[in-house]
N, C-alpha and C positions, 0 to 999 in steps of 0.2 A: 844679744840678737834683735832683742825686742826692742832697745834702747836705738838701735841702727834704723828700724823701722818706723820707730816713732816720729825721729830727725827727717826720713825721708815722706813722710806724710806731713808733714809741715812744711818741710822746703816744696812740696807740690802746693800746698795753700797758698803760701803766699806768690808764688808763683801764678798762680791762677789768679789772686785778687791782683796783681800789678798787673796783669795781661786786661783783666776789664775794666783796670783804670784808663790804661791808654788807650783800647780799642772801643771808637762809639758804641752805642748799642743799637743804633739802624745802621749802619756798616756792612755787608757783606762783600763777596768776591762778585755775587751775582748780580749787582747794583744796577737798576738801572738809572739811563740821565733823568733829571730832576727838569721837570716844565713847569712853571710858574701858572697859573690860572688867572686870567687876568679877572678884575671886584668886578663884580654885577653890578654894582655902585656907577660903572662907566654906562653901563646899558641900562636903564630903567625901564619901569613897566610903560606901555606906549597905547594905549586903547585907540582902538578905529571901530566904530560902528556902522553895518551895513543895515540897510542901508542908512545913504547920510540924511535922510529926512523921510518922514512918511508923511504920506499922500492918500485918504481915504473917505471915500463916498458913504454916508449912511443916511438913513431912514429916521425921519421922528421915535423916539423912543428904542433903537435898538441898544445892543449890547457890543461892544464893539473888542474883539481880543486877537493880538495881533503879537508875534514873535520876531524880535532883532536879535542880530547875532554881533555879538563883541569880541572882536579880534585882538590878540595881545603882540605887539609886534617888538615890543622891549625884550631885555635881557633879564627881568627878573618876573616874578610871579605877579600878576595884577591881580589885587583884592579889592571886590568892589562890597564899599560899606552900607551902603542905601542910596534908595531912587526915591523922589518926591516929584510929583505931577503938581504944574500952577495951577490947578482945579481942583475942586472936592469931586468931580468927577472921571479926573483921574488917579489910575493907580497902579503900581508895574509890582511883579513877582521876580523878584532874581533867582533863576535857575543854577547857575553855577556863579557862586561868588568868589572864587579861587579860579586863575584861569595861568596856567604855566605859561612859559615862554613859545611864543610860535604857534598857541592854540586858541580853538573859540571860545565861547561860552553862549548862553542865550539868559535874554530876560524876555517877558511874557509882559506887555502892556495891555492895560485892560481901561474902556472910558464908555460910561454909562450915560447916552444923549438923551437920557428922556427930559433934564431939564434945557436942553441946549437946541435955541432955535434962529441963531446966526444962520445965513447960509454957510460963511464961510466963519468959522473958528479953528485956533491954532492954542496947542497945548505944548509947553516946554516943560520938559523931562531934566531935573537934575541927578546928576549921577554921583555921588562921592566914591573916591578911587583913593589908591595910594597912589596913583602919578605925581609928577613934582608941582602941577599947576593942579591937584587933589579935585577937581569937581570939573565936569564935561556936559557942555547942555545938547539935548536932542529936541529937536523940534517937530510936531505931529500936528498935520496941517488936515481940518474935518470937512469935507463938504457936502453940506445938506440936499439928496435929491429931492427934485420936486416934484410935487402931491401928483398922481396917477390922479387925475379927474375923472379918466374914462371907463376906470374899473365898476364894475355895476356889485351895486352894491344890494 
């Protein structure tokens, strides 16, 4: 009787091993149809800046701080690696350096106008990103307001 029981257990074991080898591990009776996701490399990140360019009025010696909105119009996450102004008076703080697809982020621009004396000044910011062209230029136009000569001193 013990011998028959051992043979029966061994037979069940062999059948189980064969069954596991024949049937795929990921298949079930309730298998849902597979859909293939389009690779995100087809839709790379795409940057859009709002407003498209910035026009600011300033008085001599003002410290200007202005936020701009960054939109990611692509299918992959947009990463902002850095930003640099064209003069020493300009600086930028990247508030959101990682922007998921179809979302928005913020960059805070700052300009120290202490040494600016021209009536019209242009500052070009260069934004380094993971977009296909890898950098984007953004222009800020500064307009010096005339001094109020009628003010009482």
